[in-house]
N, C-alpha and C positions, 0 to 999 in steps of 0.2 A: 260789795268791796273785796270781801274774801273769794268771789269767783274770780273778779278782775285782775287781780294780784297774779294769778297764772302759777299759784304752788297749791299741792296740796296740804290739807290742815287737817291735822286730829289733837283732839285735847283728851289729855287722860284725867281720872281724880286720882287721889290718894294712893287709891287700891291699885291702880293700873288699869281700870277699866273705861274705856272710850265713852265721852261722854259727847262728842262733837266730832263730826265729818263734814268735810265740805265736799262740794260736787267734785273739785278738782281733785282731790283724794280718792274719791270713788271711781273716779274715770279711770286716773295713773294705777288703782290695785284691782280694776276690772271686776268690781262689784259694787251694788247700790250703795247709797251711805246709810240707810237703813240698815242693814246686814253688820255696818260693820260696829255701829251705836250699841254699848251693853257687850260688847267682848273685849278681849283683852288684847289681842291679836287677829289681824286678817289672816282667815282660814286657807288652806289652800295656796299659800304663798311660802314661795319658799326662797332664802335671802341669803347671799354670798359675799364673801368681803372682795378687795380689791385682788386679792391673790389666788379666790377662787376655792375657797375654802369654804365649806357652808355654816351658816352661824347659827347657834345653839339661842334658845329662847331668852338665856342669861346674860347672852351677848349682844342684842338689841340695843341702839342707839337711846330708845323710852325707857327700858328697863334700867340702864347705866345711869341715866339721870333722875331716874327715880328712887333708886335704890341708894346711889352715891351721892343726891342730891347735888349734883354738879350738870352744866352743861358739856353738850357735847356739838361740835359745829363741822359743817363741811366734811359729813361722814360720806363716802360714795361706796354705793351697795348696788349689787347687780339682783334683779327680783326675776323668779320663774310664776310668771302666775298661775291660776287653776286652768287657764285656757291655752297654757304652755306659750305665753309670748313673753319673750328676754325683753327686759328693759334695765336702764342704771337708771339711779335716783340722786340724788345728793341729799343728804338729811342734816338738820339742826334740830337737835330735840332739848328742851329747856326748860327747869324746873321752876315754877312760880309760888313763891309762900306766899302766905296769909298775913294778916295784919300782925300777927304773932310771931312771925317768922317761922313757922311750919308749913310742911308743906303742904299745898291745896291742889294742884295741879300740874300736869306738864305737858309742854304743848310741843307737839313735834310737826317741824314744817318743812316738805319736802318738794325738790325741782324733778322732773323728767330730765334728764340729760345725756338720753340713748343716742342723740345725733352727735354730739361733743364727743363721747368717749368714742365713738365708730371713728367721729374724725381721726380723733387722736391715735386711735388703731390704726386705719389707713395712712397716717402720716408717719407713726412706727414702721411699719409694713416697709412705706416707701425708703426708709430708711436704713432697714434691714437688707430688703433688697439691694441698696446701693452697697452697703458691705460684702454682702453677698455675691454681685459681681465683681466687686476687690479680688476678695478670697478667692471666687474661681480663676481671675486673671493670675493672681497671683501662684496658683497650682497649674496652670497653663502654661506659665513660663519656664516651669521647671519640671513637667511631664512630660515622662518619657514612655507613656504607655496610653494612647487615645479610649481603651476601651474602659480601662479604669476613670479618666476625665469624662468619659459618658456615663459611667455608671453614679459618678460623685454629682455631675450635671444635673440626670433626669432626677438624683433625690432634694437634689436643693431646690430646685424650679417645683417640683411636688409640694415642700413643704411651706413654700414661701407662695404660692400662688393658693395653696387650698384643694390643688385639683387629686382628683386621682388616679389619674395616669397622665406619664408624661413620656414623647417618644423621640429618638433621634433618628430619623430616615434620609435612606444616602440616594442620591441620585445617581443612574450609570447614564450616561447619554448613550454609549455605544448600544448597549441594549434595550435603551426607551424603558426603564422602567425603576422604580424607586423600591429599595429594600429596608427593611424592618435592621438597624444598627444595634440599637441601644431601647431599653425602656422597659414599661411593664405590660405584664400579658391583662388582657380584656376578660379574658376569662379562657378555661383551660384549652389550648389548641385553637384559638382562636385567632391568636396574631399572624399576619397575612406572611409570605414569604417573600410575595413582591404584589408590587399593584401599578396600574398604568400611570406614568406620569404627563398625559394630555389633560386640557384645561378640564374635561368633566368628567374625568373617571376616577378622581378622587380630587377632595380637598389638598392635599400635597401637591398634586400632580396640578391644580390650579394655582397654588401657591408658586409653583416654579415657573408653571406657564406664562403667568400674569407678571413675575416678577414684583407678588405685593405682600404685605401680609393681611392673613385673612383673620376675621372673626365672624365664628356664627354662632350664636347663642339660641338657635331654635332648629336644632337638625330636621326633624321631624319636617319642617317648611322648607327645608333648603332646596333651593332650585338652580343654583348656579353648577351645580355639579353632582355626582353621583355620591349618597350617601354610604360608608361601609358598614352592610346591613348590623351584623355582629354588635357594633357600638351603639346602635339604637334600641336591640336586644337586650343591652346588657346595662340600660338605663341610664345612659349617659346620651346629655341635652345641647351641651355646648364644649365649642370646640375653638381652640386659638394658634394659628400657624404663623410661624416668622424663617424665613431663608438663613440657612446658615451658609456663608460666602464663603467662596475658593479663589484660589491663584485668579482663574480666567472665566471661572464660570461656579454657580453655586455646589455647595459639596452636596447639600440636602436640605432638609426642613428639621427645625423643631418644632413637634406639636406636646400641647397642653388638652387633655381635657377633663371635663367635670358633670356630675351627674345633678350637682347643686348650684354652682358657682356660675355668675356670668363674667366673662371674660370683659375687661374693660382696654381704651388704649393705653391707660397707664401700665396695666398689665404685658401690653404688645410691646410697650416701651424697655420693660425688663427683661422679658424673651428675649428683645430684638439686642440688647445689650449681652445679653449671654451669649446669643446665637454669633455675636461677634467677635467675643474670647475665641468659642469654639473654633471659629474659622483661623482663628490666628494661629492657636494651637495645631490644627491640623496643616496647615502650612508651613509653618515651622518644623514640625515632627517629619513632613513629607523631604523637606530639605536637607536636613541632617540624615535622613535614610538616603538622598543622594551620595550625601558626601561620603558616610560609611561604605557605600556599595564601590564607589570611586575609588577608596583609601585602599581596599581590598583586591580590588582590580590592578592598582599598580605594583602591590607584594606580589602579585601573581606574575606581573610583567618583569620584575625583578629578578624574582626567582629563576627566570627561563632567559635571563639575557645571555650571550655570551661569554660567561665570564669565568675566569680562571681566579680562584682564591686561594691564596697559599700562607700561612704562618711558620714561622721559623723561629728558633727562640735564639738567645746571644751567643752560643755554641755553634748555630747551625745548623741544629735538627730540625726537622718539619715535626709541627705540632697538630697543622689543619689544613686539610685539604676540600675544599668542596668548589660550587659550579660546574659549569657544562669544559668538557675537553674543546680548545680549539684545535678543528681539524686542520694537521699539517706542520702545526708547532712542533719545533724542536729546538734544546731534548727534551724529550719524552718527561710529562710530569713525575715526581716521586710518588712514595709512598711515605706515609706516619713512620718517622723515626732516622727517615733517610738522611744525608750528609747533603746538605746543599751545594756545598765545595767540592763533593765528588762529582753531582750533575753535573756541574759547571766548568770542571776543570780541561775541556775543550773548549771553552766561549770563555777567552779573555774579558771581552765588554761584561758578559753577565756576571762574572767572578769581580770588575773593580763596581758595580751598581751594589753587591751584596756586600761588599767590605766598607763602602762608603754609608749605606744605609746602616751598618753593623757600629759604626762612629757615631751616626745621629743623625746622618742627614739625611732629608726627604729627597727622594731620587724620583724624578720623573721624566720618562724619555719614551718616545715611540719608535719600537721597531719594527724592521720589516721581516717577513718571515715568505719568502715566493711571491706569491701575488697577496699574500694578506698583511696588513698594517697592523700590529699587537701595540697597544696602549700599556706599559708595565709602569707600576708606580710599586716603591718601598717604600711605604711609612712606619719609620721606628716608634717603639712604644717605650716612653722613658718611665723610671721610677721616681718616686719622690726627690730622692738625690739626685737626679740628673742623667742616672745609669740607664743604658738600653737593656730592656728584658728581655723584647721581641719585638720583629718585622713583620710587618703586614705588606706581603705582595699579592699585587691584583694584576691579571694580564688580560686584557681586553682585547677581541677583535672590534676593532674601529672600523672595519673595510665598512661595515652599514651604518659607521655612526650616521650619515646623512638621513638613515631612512629613520633610524632610532631617535634621533634628534626632532625629526618631524612628526613620531609617534607620540616624542614626550611633550612637547609643544602641543600637540593635539589633547593630550590628556590634562595638562595644566590650564588650556584653555578651557575646558570642561568644566574643571574645579571651578574655577574664576567665575564662570558663566552661573554657576549656581551660588557662589556670593553674590554675584550682580543682579540674579535674579528676584532675589529675597526682597519683598517689598516693606522693608525698613530700612533705617539709615545704619548703617553697620559699619563700625570703624574701628581700626585697631591701636592702641597706645603703646608704647614701649615704657620700660620701667620709670622713665622721667615724665612720664602722662603726655608725650608727643605723638599726633597723629602719625602713624609710618603705613598705614593701608585705609582705603574703605573704598566701600561698591561703587556701584556705579550710581543707584540712588541717592547717595548722598552727594557724590561728586558731581552729577546731573542737576543736583539743586542749587548746588554753590555757583555752577559756573552760569546758570539761569539767573539767579540773584533772588528765587522764592522762597528759598528756607532760610530761617535765621543760623541756619550752622554756616552762611557764607562768610563767615569773619574766623571761621576756625575748616582749615584743610589739611589735605597733607603737607608736615613741616612744621604744623602750627600746635604750639602748647595750649591743648584743651582745656587743661584746670585753671590755666590762667582765665582762657573763654568765659570758664563759668560763672570763674569768681567775679569777672567784669560785668556779670548782668546786674551786681547789686540788688540781691534780694537774699533774706534769710535763707530760701530753700535750694537756690545756689549755691552759698558758699557749701551748704550741709551738703548737696550732693558733690561736689570737688574734692571734701575732706573724706568721702566715703569711699570714691574711687581712686583718692591717696592710698587709704587703709588697706586695699585690697591689693593694690600695686605693692605696697610693703607685707603681705600675706598677715596682717593681723586680724582680718574679718574677710569672711566667704563673700560671695558672689550677693546683689543685693538687687531690688528693682524699688524705682525712687520717680515719683511724681514732682515737679518744681515749675517754677515761671520764668522767666526770662523779661528784662525789660529792655526793647528793642526803640529802634527810632519810630518803628508804627505801630507801636504799642505793646500790650504785653500780651505772650504767647506761654502755652502750657505744653510740658514735652513728658514722655514716660522714659524711662532710662533705666536700661536692665543691662548691668553689669557682671561680666564673669571672669573669672582670672584663666590668662591663656597658659597652656601646659605647656611650656616650652623652655629650654635652659634660661636664658636670657629675661622670662619673665613676661609681664606686659598683662594687659585686658584687653578682652572684647566688649565694645559696646555698643547696645543696640538703642537706637533714636528715635522716639515715633511722634510726632506733634499730634495732641489731643486737645489741643484748644476748643473744636465745637464741642466735643464731650463734655469737657468741664463747663462750656458755656450753654448745654443743655440741661446739665445738672444743676448748674447756679440760677438757671429759670426757673427749673421745677421747684427748688427750694425758696426762693422770690416768692412763686406764685402761691405756696403754702402757707406762707408768711405775711400777704399783702391781700388786699381788696383789689377783686377783679376790675370793675368801674373806676374807682379813684388812683389805684394804685400806692394808695396809703397801706399804712401797717395795719394787719386785722385784728383780731380780739387775741387770737394766739399769742403774737409777736407782743401786742399789749403788755397781756398779761408776763409775760416774759419780763420785759423791758419796766415793767411796775417791779415785779419781785426781785430784779436786780438794784431797782434805786432805793427800795427798801432797805436791802442788806447794805447799800454803800453809806445810807442815812443813820443806820443804827453807828456803821464805823465812825464817820465824821459828827455823830451828834448833831445832823440838820434834819430840815422840814422835807418831805415830799407833798406835792399838792396833784389832786386827780378832777378833771373836769368830764362829767358826762352833758354831754347836748343832745338836746332832742329839737329837729325842725317843726315848727309850730305850721299847720297847714301846706304841708308838702306834699299831702295824699291830694289836695285839692286840685294843685298844680299837676300833680300827675296824672290825674284821671282827666283835666281839661285838655294838655298839651301829648299827653303820651309819655310811656315809658322811656323812648330813647329821650326826648326832651328831659326828661325826669334825669336819668342819666347825666345829660350836659351838665344841668342845674349841680348834680350831687359831686362832680368832679370840677365844678368853678368854685362850690363849698368850700371843698378840700383847701384848692388853693389858696381864698383867702384864707382860712383861719391859719395855713400853714404860714402865710405873709404876717399874720397877728401877733403869732408866737414868737420866740426865740430858737436860733437853731439846734440848741442843745434838748430843747423840748420835741416832744411826741406827740403829733397830730394823726389819730387811727380813725377809722369808719368801724363800726362795732357790725354793722348790718341797718338795713331800711334806712330810714334817714335817722342814725343815731352815730353821733361821732364823739371823740373823748381827746383829750389834751393830757398831757403827762408832762408834771414840771418837776423833773428831777432835782432841781436846786432851790427851791420854794424858800424864801427866808420868813415869810408869814403870812397869817390870813390876809393879811390887805394886799400883798403882792397878788396871791392867787386871786383876788377878788380885779384885781387892774387887768391881770392877764383876760376873764373873765366878760371886764367892760369891752376891751381891745378886740375878743372874739365877737361881741354882740355889735360893738361899731363897724366890724368889717362887712356886716349885711345890710348896713343902713342904704347902700348903694342900689338901684334898681336891677332886677337881672333881665337879662333881652331875650327872651322867649317867643322865636318865631314873628318878631319885630315888635311884640308886646314888651311893656314894662310890669313884672313882676315882683314884687317883694317876699322877702322871708325873715321872719321871725324866729328866734327860738327861746329854749327855757333850757338853763344851766345848773345843774347841781354840784356843789364844790365839795370837796373831803381833803381833809390833812393826814398825813401819817407823822406823828403818832398821835394825835389827838383825837381823831374819829375810829383809830384801828390798826392795825400793826401787821397784818396780813391783808393778801390779795383780795380772797374772796370778800372780806367784811368791808374792805375799801370799796370794791365796787359795789357791792349790794348797797351802800349807804350813799355813795355817789348816783346811785340811780333813785332811791328813797328821797333825797333832798331835790334831783331832777325835777320829780313830778308834784315837789312841794311848791317847787317853782313853779310849774305849768298850771298847780290849782289857782297859785294866789296870784298869775299874773303878773309877776314882780321882774322876769326874765333870768333872774339868777337868784339861787338862796345855799349859803352855808348851810350843811348838814345839821338838823337839831334832832335830838333825842326824841321831844314831846312831839315830833310830825313822824315819825317811824312807826308805821303799822303795826311792826312786826316786833318793836323794843317790849321789853317786860312793862313800863309804862302805859302803853298803848294798851296791850292785853289787859293791863290792870283796869284801866277807862273803859274798854271794852265791856270787861266785867259787872264794874258798874251799871252803863248805860243800860243791863238788861232788867236793871230793878228802876231806873228812872220814872217806868212811866206808874207804876204800882207805887211807889213813894212819894208821887207829887212832884217832881223833881222839874219837868217839862212847864214852859211856860208858853205863849205866845206873844211878839211882836208884830206890829202893823206899819206896813209902808204903804202910803198916799200913791195911789194913779190918777192923774190929774187930764182931762179932756182937753188937747191942744186949739181946738175950733172954740171952745166955749172959757177956757183959762181957768178950770174949776177942777175939785177934786170928784170923780167919782165911781170910786170906788177903792178898795184895799186890800194889799195881799197878807195876808196871813203865814208871818214865819216864824219857825220854833226855835226856840233857846233854851239852853241846859242848865239852872240853876245848881251846879253841884254843889251838896253840902259842904266841902273843904275846900275844892278849889274855886269857888265861885260861880260867876256867869261866863257859860263854856261858848264860843263860837261856834257857828253850823261849820266851820271849816277845820274845827276840831275832831268833829264827833261825827256829823255826817258819814265822811269815808270808812269810819270804823260801823257804824250800822248799815252802809252800804256792803260792806264784807261780810261782818257776820251774819246778815238777814234782817236784823230787827229793823231795819228801814221800812219793814211792812207794819211792824207794829208802831211806828213813830206816827208813819203817814194815817192810819187809822186813828191815831189819838188827837192828829191835829185836825184832821175832817170832824170829829165829835165835838172838839172845842170850839172851832170855829161855829159849829152848830147850835152849840149852848148860850156862844155870845150872840149870835144873830137874833137868835129867839127873845135873848131878855132884854131890860130896859136899857143898860149898857151899850147894847148896840143896834139901837134904834137909828142912830144918824148914821147909819152904816149901809146903803143901798145894797154894795155889789162887795164881795170880799172872795179872792181867791186862794185854791189852798194846792198847795203843790204834791203829787201823788208820785211814788216811783217805780219803775218797771215792774219789782217785786208786786206791788199793789193790782198794778194794769194784770198780772198775769196771776194773779190770785184766784181759787176756783170759786169765789161769790163775793165779788166787788160790789153789784149792785144789789144783791140782796143784804150783804152789812150796812151800806148807805139808806138802804130802805129803812130797814129798823133803826139807825138812827136817826134820822128824819121822823120817823112818827114815835118815836123815845123824848127827843128835843122840840119835836113841834116846830121845827125850822123849816122855811120855804125854800125849797130845791134852785125857785129861779134867783133868788138872793145870793147862790155860792156858783162861783165857777173852779172848775176842777183845770188844772194846769198839768199837763203831761208833755215830758221832754220829746223831738225830734225824734231822738236815737230810740228813747223808749217804746216810741209808736212803730216805728220801721223793725223794730227787733223781733215782732211776729205779729206782721200786719193784718192778717186776716183776722187772727183771733182781736186784735185791737178795734176792728171796725163793729165785729160785733156785741164789744163790749160798750164802744163809745156809744153806739145805736141806741144800747138798751136804757145807757145816764140821758141820753138826749130825750129819749120818751117819759124819762121820770121829771124833766125839766131843769135839768142841771146844765148847765152853760159851759160849754168848753172851748180851751185854749192850747195852743202849739207852744211850749216854752221853749227854750233857747234855737230856735230855727234859725238852719245857716250850718249848722254841725253834725247833723246826721244826713247829709245826702239822700234825702227822700226824694221821689218822683212825682211830678207833675199829675201822672196818674192815680197815685195813692194819694194825693192833694185835694185833688177835686172829690174824691169819695169820702173823706174823712168828714164826719158831722160836726165838725169846729165852728165855733164862732169869732176867733182871733188866731192871729199869728204873731209870737211875741221874739220881736229880732235879738239875738245874744247878744250880751251886754260887750264882749268882746270886740264887737265890729263897730259897734256906737264910742265905745271911748276913744279910738284912736279915728274917727270916721273924719275928721278935719284935718289929720295929718296925713294920713293916708288913704290915698285916694281909691285902692284897691277896695279899702274897708267902706266908704262913703260908696262906691259903687254897688256892695253889697247892700247895704241898706237899702239904699234907691229901688234896686231889683226887688227885694222884699217886698217893701210898699207897694208897687205896683203888682207884684203877683198875688197877693191878699185882695187890692181892689179887685182885680182882674176875676178874684174867685168870689168876688161878693162878701169879703171877710174885713175885720179891722185889722191895723197894724199897729203893736205897742211894743215903743223902744224903752228898754231897759238900760241901767249903766249911765242916765243923763245927769252929767256933775257940775256943768258949766251952761251960760244963757247961749254963748254963739252956738253950741252945740245944740240946744233946746231950740232955738229960732233957724238953725238948716233944718230941725225936722221939722219944723212948719212947712217951710218951701217947698220940702219933699211930699207933703202930704200927709204926712202920720196923723195918726187919730188919737192916740193914747199914749201916755209915758208915764218913769217913774224913775227916780233917783236921786242922790244925796241933794241934788241941786232944789228939787222940790220939798223933799223931807227923807230923813232917815229912818227906819224899821223903831219902832217906840212903842213901851204899852199902852195896853186901852185908855189910862185913864189921861196919858199924855194926847193920845190921838185925841181926845176929844177938845183938848185946851188947843191943840194946833189948827182943828178945826175953825174954831171960833177967831185965833190970832193970824192964822197965816192969809195971804192972799190968795191962796188957792182953796180956800175953806169956802163957808159958805151955805147954802139950801143945796141939798144933793137932790139928783133927779132918780127915779128907776131908769137903768139905761137897758 
């Protein structure tokens, strides 16, 4: 049982020396058990805490448990073994006192949790990657320098993929080449200036040409494209490349390279998200550069317009002259300091305009000068008290106005085209939050009705539109825009959902203040619903079972943790059920894994229907499920839920037109009664489930005395080791009857433990302990020796055949035949009167060795029988070779054969198989007359069970033989 439990086990005495190590401990620590026993700690192994610091000897859990006399549980430790292998283990170290209360020994159990820790690391990596994508997105929105953004991107991708090199490669379609834009050099001077962009010249070229993401985890064997030689020479063996999108064609390629790491599809998803952010930033900066270039061009145009500008003060003195001289205009423009009145003394109209302007009137007139038309403007500038301080006078030759207007319209159209070409919904809001302008991407979707902003177009109140979305996020976005409009908050980027008529959509909103006298903001509005769906799908996938879509172990642990915290606040209870499907492997092997998945999904659906909506049904893996009841009133309610779960399996499952029945074993724990932390509750629910499976009761509430790892069980295991030498073991005998003759033809010797303090202990209590600690081998040899002693004595004369069970450890022993030969010689017992029963599972564990051992026992005269047949999945080829006399049908099939057609079919098939092989069939577990009658009809040879007789001491057996209708004279069979 110590090996079957699946954990490593070390037992140290009071001095700290290891006195016992099971095979699991040896496997996990990477050294034979005999090298561990007698030492204080496994040599050559380095231990590290979860934070990465190396542990000293005094920090080991076993040392702390021994020196401080306290239990340490759920300690996660990283081990680096002598062979260099790195693993994670979860350690429990418990001091065990002797009868006086002094420390007797320390029991350390540990499970390897490497895969779980790595899974948590992978999940954490995906979370960090998502956070990195969000941060890069934020930086990209504010970036003004592509090279800086590229450098940050390279560092981010390298750190989160564990890659040694990351490169951003730009594609030039006109030059048909790819050039390195940013990244780390593989080796000095090895970075190429350019590489071909065709599909066979390079991986980057292949990525661009095929327009697909590419993973190559074996560059040396790559055949799709030419591999750049220095990459392989530098030791790189894996690469991943994704396209960086552009406006109308790819900008280039994002590439990662590693010497160790193999890239996965999840890594490509992360790289693709980063590449999309780069593409958006590249397009945004390109658009900004085009706008700035256009602004500079417009300034140049203004400076070269045929415009004369003159400023004169309130006294008519010229203070500024600029612009180009308009040819042919009279009078000639003055110099700074000249009097505007003197210049226009022969120009009454000019003087009139000047006087009107100095009085505060804005004057705008067109005058003709020869063939020219001059646009004259006199704009008074007023002080705070309304007095004219100066006048700005403009003279513009508007003869070419039409041409200038056409040119200006062209420039405005150019700017507008830039505004409209950006692949983002962009709108301008005034200070009141009303949309005053929007680009064609926005307006086009409004007109087509394709976008959710169809209710918000030019002239609409965008803040009211957001508030109508009726989500906390949309209202927060409205409040943020309002704060920017009021200049109490800088620009920001925000993601929020809107609930519209056709469902919920997610948007990314970028808000920047408009640098204009009247204020306002510019908003960028992008639909990110698909991206959010992908992220939510990835999160769902990480927390749910792929087959049943039920919560997985990770999500169950989190919900259990939350339920425990809530129960503490409310002073309520939490119940946890662990469910294991019985004989599911049999169905899976019969109908195939695809049918097995269908059954698992239906089982999950039945369990969900059997519990409340507030309860959680989870699949832990394989055929194991769990039910979390966060609001359990008491133990009775937990048991009631377990009964409903079992009842949900009563109806047959239809598989390929056949009816199949599935049963289950359920372990039940309650918090705080059985534990107050996740690890303890889950472990004890597992213990209770296995107790239910062993007992065949369907369900079992956790009992500490059935916990093989409880202090009580460990103490009982210690007593068991001394049971033989103290003479505490006894044999009880259960009759075996011949169904044709109706009389007893033999008995099965069954071991019992008469504990000096606890009284008679049933096998269900001590046999699992013996199997786990290896003492079952000594028990088997003692049972065989005691059976021989009884058979050779006067009290055993009435027993012709005595069956004795031997375990897998006895069968694997180095000299079983020799031990039995020595016993028969010492006791004088006749081997022909002894039948050795070995379970089907034990026989199949090492078939070739089994054949050899059983053949030798048969030659010595011992009878042989296969016990628990139907549970070990042995093949017909093996059965034909086994030198056995009987096949014993497992009691689990016999008990329910009258209620379950599948069980009866197994019993019938086993009987027919035995007869076809020339063997006898024995049925155990017969507890009523209808079952016995049915076994007769099926042709079963022998049977045993409570209906004929319970296991009893030897003296009581003699009385039974005299008084029972099954007794009477016995013949040697």
